[in-house]
VMD Tcl script that draws the C-alpha trace (Angstrom):
set ca {
  {-0.18 0.44 0.20}
  {1.01 3.52 -0.46}
  {1.71 5.86 2.72}
  {3.59 9.21 2.59}
  {5.96 9.22 -0.37}
  {6.27 5.72 -0.05}
  {4.51 2.89 -2.14}
  {5.53 -0.50 -0.83}
  {3.92 -4.17 -1.40}
  {6.95 -5.59 0.74}
  {6.68 -9.26 1.77}
  {3.49 -9.74 0.52}
  {4.19 -12.88 -1.47}
  {2.89 -11.90 -4.54}
  {2.99 -13.42 -7.81}
  {3.09 -11.00 -10.79}
  {3.28 -12.46 -13.77}
  {0.47 -10.78 -16.37}
  {-0.03 -7.34 -16.80}
  {-3.45 -7.67 -15.74}
  {-1.68 -9.13 -12.37}
  {0.49 -5.77 -11.58}
  {-2.17 -3.65 -12.79}
  {-3.92 -2.68 -9.42}
  {-0.56 -1.69 -8.39}
  {0.63 0.41 -11.34}
  {-2.35 2.05 -11.34}
  {-1.56 2.92 -7.30}
  {1.99 3.82 -8.05}
  {0.71 6.07 -11.11}
  {-2.13 7.63 -8.98}
  {0.61 8.29 -5.70}
  {1.94 12.09 -6.63}
  {5.37 12.72 -5.14}
  {6.63 9.39 -4.50}
  {10.06 9.17 -3.62}
  {10.24 5.29 -2.81}
  {9.43 2.07 -4.20}
  {9.42 -1.08 -2.51}
  {8.58 -4.50 -4.04}
  {10.54 -6.70 -1.98}
  {9.39 -10.06 -1.08}
  {7.26 -10.45 -4.57}
  {7.88 -12.48 -7.53}
  {7.64 -10.45 -10.77}
  {7.60 -11.93 -14.33}
  {8.62 -9.87 -17.79}
  {5.23 -9.50 -18.83}
  {4.28 -7.53 -15.26}
  {7.84 -5.66 -15.50}
  {6.61 -4.21 -18.93}
  {3.07 -3.21 -17.38}
  {5.22 -1.53 -14.26}
  {7.56 0.09 -16.47}
  {5.53 1.97 -18.35}
  {4.54 4.29 -15.17}
  {8.32 4.34 -13.59}
  {9.45 6.84 -16.40}
  {7.32 9.18 -14.81}
  {7.83 9.41 -11.48}
  {10.39 12.48 -11.78}
  {10.74 12.67 -7.74}
  {11.87 8.75 -7.20}
  {14.62 8.43 -5.28}
  {15.20 4.74 -3.83}
  {14.17 2.06 -5.77}
  {14.03 -1.32 -3.77}
  {13.85 -3.97 -6.05}
  {15.16 -7.02 -4.10}
  {13.99 -10.39 -3.91}
  {11.70 -10.29 -6.59}
  {12.04 -13.02 -8.95}
  {11.83 -16.19 -6.97}
  {10.87 -18.87 -9.49}
  {11.44 -17.16 -12.47}
  {13.28 -18.86 -14.99}
  {16.70 -17.41 -15.87}
  {15.45 -15.36 -19.22}
  {12.64 -14.17 -17.63}
  {14.49 -12.48 -15.01}
  {16.78 -11.31 -17.54}
  {14.85 -9.53 -19.70}
  {12.84 -8.26 -16.03}
  {15.77 -6.76 -15.24}
  {16.67 -4.97 -18.63}
  {13.22 -3.14 -18.68}
  {12.99 -2.52 -14.91}
  {16.47 -0.95 -15.03}
  {15.90 0.76 -18.33}
  {12.74 2.11 -17.19}
  {14.77 4.52 -14.55}
  {17.46 5.29 -16.40}
  {16.39 9.39 -17.11}
  {15.19 9.60 -13.53}
  {16.84 12.53 -12.51}
  {16.13 12.37 -8.37}
  {17.04 8.31 -8.57}
  {19.89 8.15 -5.49}
  {19.55 4.44 -4.40}
  {18.86 1.16 -6.39}
  {18.86 -2.42 -4.52}
  {18.83 -5.37 -6.77}
  {19.37 -8.01 -3.89}
  {18.56 -11.43 -2.88}
  {18.21 -12.08 -6.98}
  {20.19 -14.99 -8.27}
  {20.70 -13.48 -11.83}
  {23.82 -14.08 -12.26}
  {26.19 -12.37 -14.79}
  {23.65 -12.25 -17.20}
  {21.89 -9.74 -14.67}
  {24.86 -7.23 -14.67}
  {24.65 -7.35 -18.41}
  {21.16 -6.65 -18.26}
  {22.20 -3.47 -15.80}
  {24.61 -2.42 -17.95}
  {22.93 0.29 -20.05}
  {21.42 1.52 -16.73}
  {24.76 2.02 -14.95}
  {26.49 3.21 -17.66}
  {24.08 6.09 -18.62}
  {22.16 7.08 -15.38}
  {23.26 10.68 -14.35}
  {22.12 10.63 -10.46}
  {22.86 7.13 -8.77}
  {24.70 7.16 -6.00}
  {23.84 4.13 -4.19}
  {24.09 0.80 -5.26}
  {23.34 -2.78 -3.52}
  {23.76 -6.11 -5.54}
  {23.97 -8.35 -1.93}
  {23.92 -12.13 -2.97}
  {23.45 -12.68 -6.38}
  {25.80 -14.72 -7.82}
  {27.51 -12.32 -9.75}
  {30.63 -14.58 -10.39}
  {34.03 -13.09 -11.70}
  {32.10 -11.76 -15.25}
  {29.49 -10.25 -13.58}
  {32.11 -7.77 -11.28}
  {33.73 -6.89 -14.00}
  {30.61 -6.12 -16.15}
  {29.81 -3.25 -13.37}
  {32.69 -2.05 -13.22}
  {33.29 -1.54 -17.36}
  {29.63 0.03 -16.60}
  {30.01 2.49 -13.83}
  {33.71 3.38 -15.77}
  {31.77 3.94 -18.90}
  {29.40 6.49 -16.67}
  {32.17 7.83 -15.43}
  {34.31 8.96 -18.58}
  {31.13 10.06 -20.07}
  {30.60 11.90 -17.26}
  {34.28 13.55 -17.63}
  {33.67 14.35 -21.27}
  {30.81 16.37 -20.14}
  {32.01 17.78 -16.86}
  {29.70 16.47 -14.71}
  {31.23 15.24 -11.02}
  {31.35 12.02 -9.77}
  {28.45 11.48 -7.28}
  {28.62 7.43 -6.86}
  {29.29 6.76 -2.70}
  {27.82 3.61 -1.79}
  {28.68 0.06 -3.71}
  {27.98 -3.10 -1.80}
  {28.36 -6.51 -3.79}
  {28.65 -9.17 -0.69}
  {28.36 -12.80 -1.41}
  {28.71 -12.85 -4.71}
  {31.83 -14.92 -5.89}
  {33.59 -11.96 -7.15}
  {36.97 -13.91 -6.45}
  {40.37 -12.57 -7.66}
  {39.37 -12.41 -11.25}
  {37.26 -9.27 -10.90}
  {39.90 -7.21 -8.63}
  {41.95 -5.76 -11.30}
  {38.31 -4.60 -13.20}
  {37.09 -3.53 -9.94}
  {40.48 -1.68 -8.83}
  {40.43 0.03 -11.68}
  {36.91 1.47 -11.55}
  {37.36 2.36 -7.94}
  {41.05 4.69 -9.30}
  {38.47 6.44 -11.59}
  {35.54 6.84 -9.01}
  {37.41 8.35 -6.20}
  {34.03 9.92 -4.64}
  {33.22 6.56 -2.80}
  {32.50 6.89 0.99}
  {31.33 2.85 1.41}
  {32.65 -0.28 -0.56}
  {31.27 -3.49 0.81}
  {32.22 -6.74 -0.82}
  {32.40 -9.33 2.02}
  {32.16 -12.70 1.43}
  {33.42 -12.94 -1.93}
  {36.30 -15.28 -2.17}
  {39.19 -12.54 -2.83}
  {42.30 -13.90 -1.82}
  {45.38 -11.87 -0.58}
  {46.35 -11.07 -3.78}
  {42.70 -9.78 -5.08}
  {42.26 -7.39 -1.85}
  {45.91 -5.91 -2.50}
  {44.66 -5.54 -6.12}
  {41.53 -3.44 -4.90}
  {43.56 -1.37 -2.26}
  {45.62 0.50 -5.46}
  {41.97 1.46 -6.11}
  {40.45 2.26 -3.19}
  {43.31 4.57 -2.25}
  {41.96 6.98 -4.49}
  {38.73 7.43 -2.63}
  {40.08 9.69 0.33}
  {36.74 10.06 1.28}
  {35.88 6.14 2.23}
  {34.69 5.73 5.99}
  {33.24 2.15 5.43}
  {35.49 -0.62 3.80}
  {33.88 -4.08 4.43}
  {36.16 -6.68 3.25}
  {35.37 -9.59 5.74}
  {35.16 -13.24 5.42}
  {37.23 -13.21 2.25}
}
mol new
graphics top color blue
foreach p $ca { graphics top sphere $p radius 0.5 }
foreach p [lrange $ca 0 end-1] q [lrange $ca 1 end] { graphics top cylinder $p $q radius 0.2 }
display resetview
């Protein structure tokens, strides 16, 4: 239900497969003026429902927080891949979006690919939460590449980097993603929080990450535990 500036159906266990399934909630979002936060966590959304939802999200110009964690349970891989792309792309042009969470969605590296256009083209995002997504080395490299493209585009346009928080715990990033991540970190320079616990990153990989992290002079929260 909607309250204040937040729309939430968190934890309802809804199975939203078709456009008709989600139509009621899309109407609520559409009619919710001054919406700043949307929480869809704890439901399962198919690609047809995602398409319907994506018709209204670009209109929510004041949206700041999108919590899409744990929304694909029981969905097939291709369906999830398409849904992630649809939902992320619908947020790309939102000028006020600060925070996106897609944690606890087991979409693997294909999910990172589906997020690529959004991550490289959105200008306002400050916080990304990708905890427990099974990204793997390839997914980690894809996320890093997207943020580097974003940074290069911002630099060419004279836009200051505004990314502050990256959370990517429990994703099997391992040493193989460390070089790309370190390069990303050295470009960004603006992070205040970087959390990558439980990723199987060994000492050599940690050392590589530190080279990039050292460029982020305002970093005050670093979590590398249980690697």
